[in-house]
SEFI-683407 format. One line per 3 residues: number of its first residue (from 1); for each residue x, y negated, z of N, C-alpha, C. Coordinates in nm, 3 decimals. Each point is the difference from the previous one (the first is absolute). Layout:
N
NUM	X Y Z X Y Z X Y Z | ...
This chain:
329
1	20.276 -4.827 14.242 0.059 0.040 -0.112 -0.013 -0.134 -0.085 | -0.083 -0.096 -0.009 -0.003 -0.070 -0.114 0.146 -0.126 0.023 | 0.023 -0.035 0.151 0.108 -0.064 0.006 0.121 0.068 -0.024
4	0.032 0.126 0.028 0.085 0.069 -0.014 0.068 -0.009 -0.164 | -0.096 0.033 -0.070 0.026 -0.010 -0.132 0.008 -0.101 -0.033 | -0.032 -0.149 0.035 0.078 -0.116 -0.052 0.130 -0.026 0.024
7	-0.026 0.029 0.153 0.171 -0.018 0.017 0.068 0.099 -0.086 | -0.016 0.121 -0.033 0.109 0.067 -0.086 -0.011 -0.068 -0.111 | -0.102 -0.028 -0.086 0.023 -0.077 -0.128 0.079 -0.135 0.005
10	0.000 -0.056 0.116 0.064 -0.150 0.013 0.118 0.076 0.007 | 0.068 0.079 0.045 0.142 0.052 0.007 0.039 -0.003 -0.082 | -0.034 0.039 -0.164 0.036 0.033 -0.102 -0.079 -0.068 -0.105
13	0.021 -0.140 -0.004 -0.076 -0.034 -0.081 -0.061 0.023 -0.159 | -0.059 0.025 -0.028 -0.053 0.077 -0.144 0.112 -0.034 -0.121 | 0.032 -0.138 -0.026 0.098 -0.091 -0.066 0.182 0.048 -0.012
16	-0.014 0.032 0.127 0.161 0.066 0.019 -0.017 0.135 0.018 | -0.086 0.071 -0.008 -0.022 0.134 -0.053 0.011 0.040 -0.144 | -0.070 -0.070 -0.059 -0.011 0.010 -0.193 0.165 -0.079 -0.021
19	0.055 -0.092 0.028 0.106 -0.004 -0.010 0.120 0.053 0.045 | -0.002 0.094 0.086 0.061 0.117 0.048 0.036 0.084 -0.137 | -0.150 0.017 -0.001 -0.043 0.131 -0.118 0.022 -0.051 -0.115
22	0.106 -0.131 -0.031 0.035 -0.013 -0.141 -0.140 -0.084 -0.074 | -0.048 -0.077 0.074 -0.184 -0.028 -0.085 0.093 -0.173 -0.042 | 0.027 -0.045 -0.045 0.019 -0.168 -0.080 -0.137 -0.042 -0.008
25	-0.026 -0.138 0.096 -0.077 -0.115 -0.057 0.027 -0.108 -0.034 | -0.053 -0.084 -0.086 0.022 -0.149 0.032 -0.106 -0.072 0.078 | 0.057 -0.129 0.074 -0.132 -0.111 0.057 -0.092 -0.051 -0.068
28	-0.079 0.001 -0.026 -0.145 -0.045 -0.084 -0.071 -0.114 0.092 | -0.043 -0.105 -0.067 -0.048 -0.117 0.022 0.063 -0.038 0.123 | -0.057 -0.052 0.100 0.112 -0.059 0.135 0.103 0.093 0.077
31	-0.014 0.112 -0.047 0.131 0.109 0.053 -0.106 0.058 0.076 | -0.152 0.000 0.038 -0.038 0.033 0.098 -0.022 0.141 -0.020 | 0.001 0.089 -0.117 0.012 0.128 -0.062 0.115 0.027 -0.121
34	0.004 0.123 0.033 0.066 0.063 -0.116 -0.022 0.100 -0.109 | 0.047 -0.017 -0.129 -0.063 0.095 -0.068 0.100 0.056 -0.121 | -0.031 0.177 -0.004 0.086 0.048 -0.083 -0.038 0.124 -0.083
37	0.078 0.116 -0.021 -0.087 0.083 -0.079 -0.021 0.091 0.098 | -0.143 0.046 0.008 -0.063 0.106 0.069 0.115 0.152 -0.002 | -0.032 0.035 0.207 0.069 0.109 -0.039 -0.068 0.126 0.027
40	-0.146 -0.020 0.008 -0.071 0.103 -0.011 -0.048 0.037 -0.151 | 0.024 -0.038 -0.077 -0.032 0.012 -0.178 0.089 -0.070 -0.067 | 0.023 0.052 -0.124 0.068 -0.058 -0.142 -0.068 -0.127 -0.047
43	0.109 -0.101 0.000 -0.075 -0.128 -0.084 0.128 -0.075 -0.016 | -0.023 -0.079 -0.106 0.074 -0.060 -0.045 0.010 -0.183 0.052 | -0.109 -0.014 0.011 -0.010 -0.131 0.035 -0.050 0.004 0.150
46	0.071 -0.079 0.083 -0.050 -0.010 0.110 -0.103 -0.071 0.085 | -0.046 0.105 0.087 -0.167 -0.034 0.045 0.000 0.064 0.217 | 0.093 0.044 0.001 0.010 0.010 0.157 0.059 -0.104 0.056
49	-0.091 -0.040 0.086 0.002 -0.115 0.079 0.016 0.027 0.153 | 0.131 -0.052 0.066 0.025 0.038 0.130 -0.055 -0.184 0.063 | -0.075 0.009 0.135 -0.009 -0.131 0.086 0.075 0.082 0.117
52	0.116 -0.027 -0.008 0.063 -0.032 0.171 -0.079 -0.023 0.125 | -0.043 -0.121 -0.025 -0.081 -0.081 0.102 -0.094 0.105 0.064 | -0.063 0.083 -0.064 -0.125 0.036 0.013 0.016 0.148 0.000
55	0.142 0.061 -0.045 0.094 0.128 -0.001 -0.111 0.093 -0.076 | -0.054 -0.042 -0.102 -0.114 0.092 -0.100 0.081 -0.013 -0.161 | -0.043 0.103 -0.047 -0.005 0.016 -0.173 -0.107 0.028 -0.059
58	0.004 -0.087 -0.164 -0.125 0.065 -0.083 0.068 -0.009 -0.098 | -0.026 0.120 -0.102 0.036 0.018 -0.136 -0.141 -0.033 -0.096 | 0.039 -0.122 -0.109 -0.109 -0.046 -0.051 -0.038 0.057 -0.109
61	0.123 0.125 -0.029 -0.013 0.107 -0.127 -0.050 0.134 0.060 | 0.018 0.060 0.130 -0.058 0.113 0.028 -0.139 -0.045 0.087 | -0.010 -0.084 0.043 -0.122 -0.053 0.130 0.072 0.069 0.120
64	0.110 0.015 0.057 -0.007 0.068 0.093 0.081 -0.130 0.089 | -0.025 0.022 0.147 0.055 -0.053 0.112 -0.037 0.023 0.155 | 0.077 -0.052 0.077 -0.003 0.037 0.116 0.110 -0.077 0.046
67	0.023 0.009 0.119 0.167 0.044 0.104 0.081 0.088 -0.002 | 0.087 -0.011 0.094 0.143 0.114 -0.063 -0.069 0.108 0.034 | -0.071 0.080 0.118 -0.048 0.124 -0.008 -0.073 0.007 -0.141
70	-0.094 -0.083 -0.043 -0.059 0.037 -0.095 0.095 0.068 -0.171 | 0.116 -0.111 0.040 0.063 0.010 -0.105 0.093 0.131 -0.014 | 0.046 0.056 0.156 0.042 0.126 0.010 -0.107 0.088 -0.033
73	-0.137 0.020 0.000 -0.051 0.102 0.017 -0.048 0.016 -0.198 | 0.058 -0.110 -0.072 -0.060 -0.003 -0.167 0.164 0.041 -0.039 | 0.123 -0.047 0.058 0.112 0.029 -0.088 0.064 0.105 0.058
76	-0.031 0.057 0.125 0.089 0.126 0.051 -0.103 0.139 -0.004 | -0.149 -0.068 -0.014 -0.078 0.148 -0.029 -0.055 0.037 0.134 | 0.001 -0.078 0.086 -0.004 0.015 0.154 -0.136 -0.004 0.060
79	-0.015 0.074 0.101 -0.128 -0.016 0.084 0.025 -0.116 0.085 | -0.083 -0.125 0.023 -0.041 -0.088 0.139 0.110 0.080 0.086 | -0.058 0.082 0.091 0.126 0.063 0.117 0.152 -0.006 -0.044
82	-0.024 0.052 -0.131 0.151 0.078 -0.015 0.090 -0.164 -0.084 | -0.072 -0.091 -0.055 0.035 -0.166 -0.022 0.090 -0.051 0.126 | -0.089 0.001 0.126 0.037 -0.045 0.114 0.122 0.055 0.059
85	-0.028 0.146 0.000 0.128 0.083 0.039 0.146 -0.001 -0.052 | -0.042 -0.045 -0.169 0.136 -0.038 -0.088 0.043 -0.127 0.122 | -0.086 -0.097 -0.023 0.034 -0.127 -0.012 0.046 -0.011 0.194
88	-0.005 0.059 0.052 0.059 0.018 0.151 0.164 0.096 -0.023 | -0.002 0.023 -0.062 0.106 0.087 -0.018 0.105 -0.089 -0.071 | -0.029 -0.059 -0.095 0.069 -0.116 -0.059 0.027 -0.113 0.105
91	-0.049 0.007 0.074 0.024 -0.146 0.092 0.119 0.037 0.153 | -0.013 0.141 -0.012 0.044 0.056 0.094 0.156 -0.057 0.029 | 0.026 -0.004 0.142 0.123 -0.084 -0.012 0.096 0.101 0.006
94	-0.019 0.157 0.044 0.126 0.057 -0.055 0.022 0.104 -0.165 | -0.083 -0.111 -0.052 0.014 0.047 -0.154 0.116 -0.009 -0.030 | 0.106 -0.092 0.037 0.145 -0.035 -0.066 0.075 0.113 0.122
97	-0.016 0.006 0.083 0.074 0.095 0.056 0.001 0.146 -0.013 | -0.141 0.030 -0.059 0.038 0.150 -0.059 0.094 -0.022 -0.147 | -0.017 -0.067 -0.033 0.069 -0.010 -0.140 0.123 -0.001 0.005
100	0.060 -0.026 0.121 0.123 -0.024 0.077 0.053 0.127 0.031 | -0.104 0.050 0.083 0.015 0.155 0.040 0.005 0.117 -0.107 | -0.119 -0.016 -0.075 0.052 0.083 -0.105 0.119 -0.007 -0.116
103	0.081 -0.104 -0.014 0.091 -0.030 -0.051 0.129 0.004 0.062 | 0.016 0.039 0.141 0.078 0.044 0.075 0.025 0.143 -0.017 | -0.124 0.083 0.024 0.007 0.105 0.015 -0.005 0.070 -0.147
106	-0.015 -0.042 -0.125 0.071 0.036 -0.126 0.155 0.007 -0.004 | 0.045 -0.083 0.085 0.121 -0.071 -0.045 0.099 0.180 0.085 | -0.111 0.016 0.106 0.042 0.115 0.072 0.065 0.140 -0.055
109	-0.128 0.017 -0.054 -0.026 0.118 -0.091 0.166 0.057 -0.035 | 0.046 -0.073 -0.092 0.110 0.060 -0.069 0.158 0.041 0.078 | -0.026 -0.105 0.165 0.111 0.055 0.075 -0.003 0.062 0.119
112	-0.118 0.117 -0.024 -0.047 0.068 0.089 0.001 0.156 -0.090 | 0.065 0.059 0.009 0.021 0.169 -0.093 -0.127 0.065 0.035 | -0.045 -0.001 0.148 -0.052 0.087 0.069 -0.206 -0.041 -0.072
115	0.006 -0.109 -0.039 -0.129 -0.092 -0.068 0.013 0.064 -0.138 | 0.093 -0.032 -0.076 0.032 0.065 -0.118 -0.049 0.146 -0.021 | 0.076 0.072 0.081 -0.016 0.159 0.016 -0.152 0.038 -0.009
118	-0.095 -0.076 0.094 -0.104 0.018 0.033 -0.114 -0.065 -0.109 | 0.064 -0.073 -0.110 -0.080 -0.044 -0.096 0.041 0.103 -0.137 | 0.148 0.053 0.035 0.009 0.111 -0.085 -0.090 0.160 0.028
121	-0.026 0.018 0.108 -0.029 0.121 0.107 -0.180 -0.046 -0.086 | -0.050 -0.116 -0.024 -0.122 0.001 -0.007 -0.040 0.030 -0.153 | 0.139 -0.025 -0.105 -0.046 -0.014 -0.125 0.025 -0.102 -0.119
124	0.052 -0.106 0.153 0.008 -0.121 -0.073 0.150 -0.065 -0.030 | 0.003 0.034 -0.130 0.132 -0.053 -0.078 0.032 -0.103 -0.097 | -0.084 -0.030 -0.021 -0.003 -0.124 -0.129 0.009 -0.133 0.085
127	0.129 -0.077 -0.030 -0.008 -0.114 0.073 -0.026 -0.083 -0.047 | -0.088 -0.016 -0.105 -0.086 -0.108 -0.089 -0.114 0.025 0.090 | -0.044 0.141 0.048 -0.136 0.018 0.040 0.040 -0.114 0.141
130	0.090 0.078 0.106 0.019 -0.044 0.111 0.006 -0.167 0.016 | 0.043 -0.057 -0.094 0.021 -0.152 0.002 -0.114 -0.048 -0.042 | -0.077 0.038 -0.073 -0.156 -0.050 -0.035 -0.103 -0.020 0.101
133	-0.008 0.121 0.057 -0.061 0.018 0.147 0.056 -0.084 0.112 | 0.099 0.009 -0.032 0.061 -0.146 0.109 0.056 0.123 0.189 | -0.001 0.083 -0.090 0.049 0.116 0.182 0.123 -0.051 0.013
136	-0.023 0.018 0.149 0.153 -0.026 0.123 -0.037 0.075 0.075 | 0.104 -0.049 0.093 0.051 0.102 0.157 0.044 -0.061 0.119 | -0.104 0.044 0.067 0.022 -0.044 0.138 0.115 0.039 0.086
139	0.085 -0.012 0.031 0.088 0.049 0.059 -0.006 -0.025 0.150 | -0.053 -0.090 0.042 -0.052 -0.046 0.122 0.133 -0.022 0.049 | -0.024 -0.109 0.117 0.130 -0.091 0.067 0.039 -0.113 -0.070
142	-0.064 -0.049 -0.110 0.071 -0.162 -0.073 -0.105 -0.024 -0.041 | -0.083 0.014 -0.017 -0.114 -0.124 -0.044 -0.046 -0.093 0.106 | 0.002 0.035 0.091 -0.032 -0.132 0.108 0.069 -0.103 -0.015
145	0.129 0.022 0.020 0.134 -0.101 -0.010 0.019 -0.053 -0.128 | -0.071 0.066 -0.130 0.028 -0.040 -0.173 -0.161 -0.081 0.011 | -0.074 0.003 0.075 -0.125 -0.093 -0.043 -0.023 -0.119 0.080
148	0.083 -0.006 0.131 0.027 -0.070 0.094 0.096 -0.103 -0.067 | 0.135 0.030 -0.041 0.061 -0.094 -0.084 -0.084 -0.056 -0.115 | -0.138 0.037 -0.017 -0.056 -0.102 -0.142 -0.076 -0.066 0.097
151	-0.033 0.005 0.130 -0.060 -0.077 0.072 -0.135 0.008 0.069 | -0.009 0.165 -0.092 -0.151 0.062 0.112 0.028 -0.014 0.135 | -0.118 -0.016 0.077 0.036 0.011 0.144 -0.064 0.143 0.041
154	0.016 0.039 0.131 -0.014 0.133 0.020 -0.136 0.010 0.010 | -0.068 -0.097 0.082 -0.179 0.002 -0.019 -0.017 0.036 -0.114 | 0.048 -0.044 -0.086 -0.073 -0.015 -0.176 0.042 0.152 -0.040
157	0.104 0.076 0.038 0.001 0.120 -0.023 -0.049 0.147 0.062 | 0.001 -0.047 0.139 -0.098 0.041 0.074 -0.142 0.036 -0.051 | -0.047 -0.115 -0.019 -0.119 -0.030 -0.058 -0.082 0.104 -0.145
160	0.142 -0.015 -0.072 -0.084 0.082 -0.091 0.079 0.145 -0.037 | 0.042 0.029 0.146 0.011 0.113 0.027 0.178 0.090 -0.064 | 0.034 -0.077 -0.058 0.119 0.041 -0.064 0.143 0.021 0.090
163	-0.039 -0.052 0.139 0.071 -0.008 0.140 -0.084 0.061 0.062 | 0.038 0.128 0.120 -0.036 0.021 0.094 0.009 -0.030 0.151 | -0.037 -0.004 0.070 -0.072 -0.060 0.175 0.203 0.005 -0.015
166	0.066 0.107 0.040 0.129 0.036 0.032 0.076 -0.072 -0.101 | -0.047 -0.071 -0.113 0.106 -0.071 -0.077 0.055 0.088 -0.150 | -0.046 0.120 0.026 0.038 0.091 -0.099 -0.084 0.013 -0.153
169	0.064 0.008 -0.120 -0.034 0.021 -0.098 -0.112 0.044 -0.018 | -0.138 0.002 -0.007 -0.071 0.101 -0.025 -0.051 0.110 -0.116 | 0.107 -0.030 -0.124 -0.008 0.090 -0.074 0.126 0.066 -0.037
172	0.088 0.004 0.148 0.138 0.082 -0.008 0.025 0.105 -0.065 | 0.049 0.028 -0.082 0.057 0.109 -0.034 -0.130 0.046 -0.112 | -0.028 -0.072 -0.095 -0.160 0.001 -0.091 0.040 -0.058 -0.103
175	-0.023 0.104 -0.179 0.004 -0.068 -0.098 -0.134 -0.102 -0.018 | 0.034 -0.127 -0.044 -0.096 -0.075 0.004 -0.046 -0.046 -0.164 | -0.147 -0.023 0.007 -0.073 -0.007 -0.095 -0.105 -0.132 -0.029
178	0.074 -0.138 -0.028 -0.082 -0.146 0.007 -0.139 0.029 -0.068 | -0.090 -0.024 0.064 -0.165 -0.031 -0.046 -0.012 -0.134 -0.049 | -0.007 0.023 -0.140 -0.046 -0.183 -0.044 -0.137 -0.026 -0.043
181	-0.024 -0.067 0.030 -0.120 -0.084 -0.052 0.004 -0.087 -0.108 | -0.061 -0.041 -0.092 0.045 -0.110 -0.097 0.126 -0.026 0.042 | 0.128 0.062 -0.023 0.143 0.008 0.020 0.037 -0.051 0.117
184	-0.065 0.021 0.101 0.057 -0.049 0.089 0.020 0.104 0.100 | 0.049 0.027 0.118 0.027 0.134 0.067 -0.069 -0.023 0.116 | -0.131 0.070 0.001 -0.073 -0.047 0.140 0.024 0.130 0.094
187	0.030 0.112 0.001 0.007 0.084 0.095 0.158 0.108 -0.044 | 0.043 0.083 0.092 0.109 0.077 -0.019 -0.043 0.119 0.023 | 0.021 0.091 -0.081 -0.015 0.151 0.038 0.122 0.107 0.018
190	0.034 0.030 0.121 0.127 0.070 0.027 -0.043 0.155 0.009 | 0.034 0.079 -0.060 0.081 0.102 -0.001 0.127 0.102 0.099 | -0.064 0.052 0.124 0.094 0.053 0.074 0.072 0.075 -0.062
193	0.178 0.005 -0.001 0.061 0.136 -0.075 0.113 0.044 0.151 | -0.123 -0.049 0.109 0.052 0.150 0.112 -0.104 0.056 0.052 | -0.013 0.003 0.121 -0.115 0.096 0.054 -0.094 -0.126 0.064
196	0.008 -0.091 0.009 -0.094 -0.093 -0.013 -0.158 0.005 -0.071 | -0.103 -0.080 0.072 -0.121 0.010 -0.062 0.023 0.001 -0.152 | -0.022 0.033 -0.122 0.022 0.028 -0.114 -0.040 -0.108 -0.055
199	-0.129 -0.086 0.012 -0.012 -0.128 -0.056 -0.026 -0.120 0.084 | 0.015 -0.116 -0.066 -0.008 -0.121 0.112 -0.022 -0.142 -0.132 | -0.120 -0.090 0.055 -0.017 -0.074 -0.033 -0.006 -0.128 0.095
202	0.034 -0.102 -0.052 -0.047 -0.142 0.098 -0.079 -0.006 0.020 | -0.082 -0.049 0.151 -0.141 -0.034 0.029 -0.075 -0.123 -0.046 | 0.007 0.041 -0.113 -0.085 -0.118 -0.152 -0.051 0.085 -0.100
205	-0.110 -0.081 -0.079 -0.010 0.052 -0.121 0.095 0.081 -0.081 | -0.033 0.112 -0.046 0.113 0.072 -0.096 0.015 -0.099 -0.115 | -0.140 -0.030 -0.084 -0.002 -0.129 -0.084 -0.049 0.112 -0.107
208	0.026 -0.059 -0.114 -0.121 0.065 -0.108 0.086 0.138 -0.043 | -0.062 0.065 -0.116 0.098 0.111 -0.074 0.089 -0.027 0.000 | 0.111 0.104 0.026 0.164 -0.034 -0.059 -0.002 -0.006 -0.132
211	0.102 -0.102 0.015 0.026 -0.070 -0.155 -0.094 -0.038 -0.103 | -0.137 -0.009 0.059 -0.128 -0.039 -0.087 0.018 -0.098 -0.124 | 0.077 -0.101 0.020 0.012 -0.114 -0.076 0.085 0.073 -0.101
214	0.123 0.107 -0.022 0.012 0.047 -0.094 -0.054 0.081 -0.073 | -0.114 0.039 0.028 -0.091 0.118 -0.070 -0.146 -0.023 0.026 | -0.060 -0.095 0.023 -0.156 -0.066 0.004 -0.064 0.073 -0.138
217	0.096 -0.058 -0.088 -0.047 -0.017 -0.137 -0.012 0.143 -0.085 | 0.074 0.104 0.056 -0.050 0.151 -0.054 -0.162 -0.007 0.044 | -0.026 0.108 -0.155 -0.120 0.059 0.051 -0.048 0.108 0.021
220	0.130 0.078 0.075 0.026 0.174 0.056 0.090 -0.081 0.081 | -0.062 0.025 0.156 0.075 0.007 0.118 0.022 0.133 0.094 | 0.150 0.027 -0.003 0.005 0.111 0.102 0.024 -0.037 0.129
223	-0.094 0.042 0.113 0.018 -0.035 0.123 0.047 0.083 0.098 | 0.079 -0.043 0.063 0.097 0.119 0.134 -0.057 -0.042 0.084 | 0.084 0.087 0.113 -0.040 0.011 0.149 0.152 -0.095 0.029
226	0.104 0.062 0.012 0.102 -0.083 0.023 0.162 -0.032 -0.087 | 0.061 -0.111 0.063 0.091 -0.089 -0.111 0.083 0.115 -0.018 | 0.077 0.087 0.008 0.072 0.067 -0.063 -0.052 0.131 -0.123
229	-0.151 0.006 0.031 -0.056 0.041 -0.135 -0.030 -0.088 -0.069 | 0.001 -0.127 -0.007 -0.005 -0.103 -0.079 0.120 -0.030 -0.068 | 0.117 -0.008 0.112 0.138 -0.019 -0.071 0.038 0.132 -0.133
232	0.003 0.098 0.052 0.020 0.152 -0.070 -0.094 -0.012 -0.138 | -0.092 -0.056 0.003 -0.127 0.016 -0.147 0.057 -0.144 -0.031 | 0.034 -0.126 0.031 0.084 -0.089 -0.067 0.088 0.071 -0.067
235	0.097 0.062 0.088 0.120 0.028 -0.084 0.024 0.134 -0.103 | -0.150 0.087 -0.022 -0.019 0.045 -0.147 -0.099 -0.061 -0.070 | 0.030 -0.130 0.011 -0.097 -0.079 -0.103 -0.145 -0.046 0.016
238	-0.078 0.062 0.117 -0.105 -0.022 0.023 0.002 -0.142 0.054 | -0.008 -0.089 -0.046 -0.004 -0.168 0.022 -0.147 -0.079 0.054 | -0.071 0.093 -0.035 -0.166 -0.059 0.037 -0.057 0.112 0.130
241	0.132 0.006 0.062 -0.015 0.043 0.138 -0.003 -0.088 0.134 | -0.106 0.009 0.052 -0.019 -0.121 0.149 -0.005 0.123 0.113 | -0.010 -0.100 0.121 -0.025 0.109 0.140 -0.053 -0.117 0.094
244	-0.065 0.073 0.036 -0.119 -0.103 0.117 0.086 0.046 0.170 | 0.130 0.077 0.003 0.057 0.036 0.107 -0.128 0.053 0.109 | 0.010 0.125 -0.060 -0.114 0.087 0.099 -0.110 0.008 -0.135
247	-0.115 0.060 0.055 -0.112 0.046 -0.056 -0.147 -0.128 0.020 | 0.051 -0.114 0.086 -0.104 -0.054 0.051 0.019 -0.080 -0.117 | -0.091 -0.118 -0.057 0.031 -0.119 -0.076 -0.059 -0.125 0.143
250	0.049 -0.095 -0.028 -0.033 -0.114 0.040 -0.082 -0.064 -0.130 | -0.104 -0.101 0.110 -0.092 -0.074 -0.075 0.077 -0.053 -0.153 | 0.110 -0.072 0.029 0.072 -0.049 -0.130 0.067 0.104 -0.067
253	-0.022 0.106 0.001 0.129 0.108 -0.030 -0.139 0.074 -0.098 | -0.112 0.002 0.015 -0.156 0.055 -0.031 0.013 -0.141 -0.121 | -0.023 -0.100 0.037 -0.038 -0.107 -0.085 0.125 -0.012 -0.124
256	0.137 0.056 0.027 0.083 -0.014 -0.093 -0.055 0.115 -0.132 | 0.006 0.139 0.074 0.014 0.117 -0.080 -0.194 -0.014 -0.074 | -0.079 -0.093 0.023 -0.139 -0.014 -0.085 0.034 -0.108 -0.058
259	0.088 -0.079 -0.008 -0.048 -0.117 -0.056 0.023 -0.008 -0.164 | -0.030 0.096 -0.044 0.025 0.056 -0.174 -0.126 0.120 0.012 | -0.089 -0.036 -0.074 -0.112 0.113 -0.015 0.034 0.116 -0.089
262	0.096 -0.034 -0.087 0.047 0.116 -0.114 0.102 0.071 0.067 | 0.061 -0.033 0.121 0.089 0.098 0.073 -0.018 0.143 -0.009 | 0.096 0.100 0.027 -0.003 0.108 0.068 0.097 0.054 0.097
265	-0.068 0.011 0.075 0.130 0.033 0.131 -0.028 0.170 -0.016 | 0.125 0.082 0.042 0.060 0.091 0.027 0.043 0.007 0.143 | -0.068 0.091 0.064 0.051 -0.003 0.180 0.081 0.150 -0.020
268	0.182 -0.034 0.099 0.033 0.105 0.005 0.019 -0.003 0.110 | -0.069 0.037 0.099 0.040 -0.019 0.140 0.078 0.132 0.029 | 0.080 0.001 0.119 0.056 0.179 0.093 -0.107 0.074 -0.025
271	0.009 0.101 -0.002 -0.025 0.150 -0.045 0.023 0.081 0.138 | -0.072 -0.099 0.127 0.042 0.067 0.126 -0.082 0.124 0.029 | 0.086 0.054 0.107 -0.025 0.176 0.034 -0.154 -0.055 0.064
274	-0.036 -0.137 0.080 -0.117 -0.027 0.095 -0.112 -0.057 -0.112 | 0.053 0.002 -0.123 -0.098 -0.072 -0.109 -0.036 -0.149 0.049 | 0.090 -0.100 0.051 -0.056 -0.117 0.029 0.062 -0.096 -0.139
277	0.105 0.042 -0.041 0.001 -0.078 -0.122 -0.115 -0.003 -0.081 | -0.063 0.117 -0.039 -0.094 0.040 -0.117 -0.132 -0.042 0.071 | -0.008 -0.002 0.161 -0.138 -0.059 0.033 -0.003 -0.134 -0.058
280	0.110 -0.066 0.028 -0.032 -0.173 -0.067 0.020 -0.001 -0.103 | 0.058 0.070 -0.111 -0.015 0.007 -0.077 -0.137 -0.002 -0.115 | -0.050 0.098 0.092 -0.204 0.017 -0.032 -0.072 -0.098 0.027
283	0.060 -0.109 0.120 -0.113 -0.084 0.034 0.042 -0.103 -0.102 | 0.116 0.003 -0.028 0.061 -0.202 -0.050 -0.042 0.032 -0.171 | -0.040 0.142 -0.060 -0.029 0.033 -0.094 -0.148 -0.016 -0.048
286	-0.081 0.030 0.119 -0.105 -0.068 0.020 -0.063 -0.142 0.001 | 0.073 -0.064 0.053 0.019 -0.150 0.051 0.052 -0.047 -0.166 | 0.078 0.016 -0.047 0.045 -0.051 -0.113 -0.103 0.006 -0.133
289	-0.053 0.140 0.013 -0.134 0.042 -0.093 -0.153 -0.103 -0.016 | -0.001 -0.038 0.157 -0.089 -0.082 0.019 0.013 -0.144 -0.079 | 0.113 -0.029 0.035 0.076 -0.141 -0.024 -0.040 0.019 -0.161
292	0.006 0.098 -0.028 -0.012 -0.005 -0.217 0.153 0.045 -0.044 | 0.079 0.048 0.068 0.121 0.042 -0.078 0.007 0.153 -0.022 | 0.115 0.020 -0.095 -0.027 0.125 -0.004 0.172 0.053 0.095
295	-0.026 0.110 0.071 0.128 0.052 0.083 -0.007 0.162 -0.037 | 0.122 0.020 0.069 -0.016 0.124 0.030 0.065 0.063 0.038 | 0.042 0.144 0.092 0.079 0.039 0.071 0.102 0.137 -0.041
298	0.151 -0.069 0.019 0.085 0.091 -0.062 0.037 0.102 0.130 | -0.016 0.100 -0.024 0.031 0.116 0.127 0.177 0.066 -0.062 | 0.096 -0.030 0.058 0.093 0.056 0.013 0.006 0.138 0.074
301	0.118 0.076 -0.041 0.022 0.105 0.053 -0.030 0.030 0.155 | -0.064 0.051 0.048 0.005 0.020 0.177 0.095 -0.028 0.096 | -0.032 -0.106 0.077 0.145 -0.043 0.084 0.048 -0.134 -0.039
304	0.016 -0.057 -0.131 0.052 -0.049 -0.094 -0.066 -0.136 -0.019 | 0.134 -0.104 0.005 -0.063 -0.154 -0.028 0.069 -0.019 -0.148 | -0.004 -0.118 -0.023 0.121 -0.025 -0.124 0.140 -0.005 0.034
307	0.034 -0.034 0.095 0.130 -0.026 0.066 0.075 0.203 -0.001 | -0.098 0.027 0.085 0.069 0.141 -0.018 -0.024 0.094 -0.137 | -0.099 -0.015 -0.053 -0.025 0.073 -0.142 0.098 -0.033 -0.061
310	0.124 -0.141 -0.033 0.068 -0.030 -0.094 0.138 0.104 0.065 | 0.020 -0.029 0.166 0.074 0.043 0.044 0.006 0.181 0.005 | -0.108 0.072 -0.056 0.010 0.082 0.009 0.029 0.067 -0.135
313	0.014 -0.104 -0.073 0.091 0.026 -0.185 -0.072 -0.033 -0.107 | -0.160 -0.036 0.060 -0.091 -0.048 -0.114 0.047 -0.109 -0.092 | -0.045 -0.018 -0.126 0.054 -0.087 -0.107 -0.123 -0.059 0.010
316	0.039 -0.129 -0.093 -0.117 -0.115 -0.063 -0.096 0.091 -0.048 | 0.022 0.064 -0.095 -0.118 0.115 -0.097 -0.076 0.027 0.128 | 0.047 0.058 0.045 -0.048 0.096 0.088 -0.123 -0.092 0.126
319	0.038 -0.109 0.013 -0.089 -0.093 0.096 -0.106 -0.032 -0.105 | 0.001 -0.076 -0.150 -0.057 0.029 -0.075 -0.112 0.099 -0.017 | 0.036 0.126 -0.055 -0.109 0.096 0.059 -0.066 0.009 0.085
322	0.017 -0.020 0.116 -0.057 -0.028 0.128 -0.123 -0.087 0.040 | 0.060 -0.147 -0.089 -0.070 -0.104 -0.035 -0.149 0.080 -0.095 | 0.045 0.026 -0.097 -0.091 0.068 -0.116 -0.090 0.089 0.071
325	0.009 0.046 0.120 -0.092 0.083 0.040 -0.051 -0.016 0.112 | 0.015 -0.154 -0.003 -0.035 -0.075 0.122 -0.205 0.036 0.020 | -0.067 -0.023 0.122 -0.107 0.037 -0.009 -0.103 -0.120 0.042
328	-0.093 -0.003 -0.082 -0.106 -0.065 0.021 -0.120 0.014 0.130 | -0.035 -0.058 0.043 -0.159 0.038 0.116 -0.098 0.031 -0.079
């Protein structure tokens, strides 16, 4: 484990990571160190030192220091395990490939009436929301040649799961949501518009909470199960909505949800007949309370989720009333 960690940190030197994230440092002394403003706290006098040879940092202002893993823990409010997972995602050779794939699918959406019609059926009609979420469409049959023209090998396409063993597009006839983490695509979620199994993700981490970078500053967060639930709530103006893509939170998603002790979380999971969504909500609310957060369960009408709630004719004000009636444990 120790040797693997060292190799991981060597692949992305601390100074290079900081510079990629807009940190500016000037050489000091013999040039063996760099100094600049500390990214971990507000300051006007540079006191943050980076030693690229040792791959370490230290801030004389806040007294914190360590290696790249420690910096990720402090700057992104991640656990040790989540910091390592984040770093591995950053270094994955398929990162740029997923960006190109998401962009390709996004271009296909308006070219295929069946995909646009499906979005309208699901109640998603605002072009600005569709564009902001990066929603695309996989018509099938064209992805492999497009990515090959960009220089990607078939082996890499097979390894990432974008192409099946028979050479077919794994997301064929699916509406695509790119899952981003720190503004980089780490996975793709595909929702079938035909008879295939409804949900599909690539065989890799689903990343953090959906669109977390855009809403982590909210003191009140709405957590839903599905991405169409999120899309409809965004369309109605509830931009503090995020999604774990399912009811199970990964360690990274848990860390994100709990990164502010003053946050209130309203859980709006599906009102299934089998009560699976509500059982998951009750289990999650207990965990959140033990972690010191305020959490409530929003119970929509039987059989509904946020997507179907608005499709049935409910308004923004209707949803606000259900929020006001949310239950605490």
